[in-house]
N, C-alpha and C positions, 0 to 999 in steps of 0.2 A: 680345637683351636682352628682347624682348618674350616669345618663348618659355620663356625663366627665369621669367619673372612668372607666366605662364598656368601653366605646371608647379606652381610653388609653389602658386598659388590652387586648382588642381583637386586638388592632395593635402591642403590645408588643408579644402576642402570634403569630400572624401572620410574626413578623420579625424572630423571633425565628424556628418558622416551615421553612419559607423562606431560611436563613443561613443553617438551618440542611440537608434540602433536595434539593436546588438548584443544577442543574445540572452545570451551569455555575458560577462560584463563583469569584467575581470581585478581581484582584490582587492577585489570585494564578493562576499559570499556568500549563496546563498539561505536563506531561512527553512527549516527541517527541520520536517517534520510530527513532531508529538509523540505522536501515537497512531493507530491501524490506520484507514484510511478506510472498510473495508467489516468485517461480522462475521466474515467466511471468511477475514479476515487477520488475527485478532484470538486470540491464542493462548490466552488463558482463556478466550474464549467458546467453541473449539473444544473445550478441556481438559472444560468443564462439559457441553457436548454429548456427549461421548464417555462421561462419567461417567452421563451419565441414562440413554445407552442401553445400557450395560453393565447400570444396576439395573434397568431393564425387563425386559432378558432373564433375570436372574436371577430376577426376579419371577416372568417367564411359567414358567420353569423350574422353580422351587418349586412352582408351582401345577399343574404338569402330574405333579410327582413326587408329591405329595399326592393326586391323583386317581386316579395307580396303586395308592397304597396303600391305598385305601379303595374298594373296589369299589360300583358305585352300590346303593341300596336298592330 
């Protein structure tokens, strides 16, 4: 009889500790992050950066094309 009470007590303590310190709780959802954590995770930021780089390349290319068409004086 004493072993049965000890087993029930140990199980009760184990369940209480598990519920108090468990990292994953059943039925409780974690709050989701609503936005990117860093700029390199933000698709809009990456799109704008790519667009800026493309525009810079086109400006440089247009500038070198104009230089080739007009010989220096």
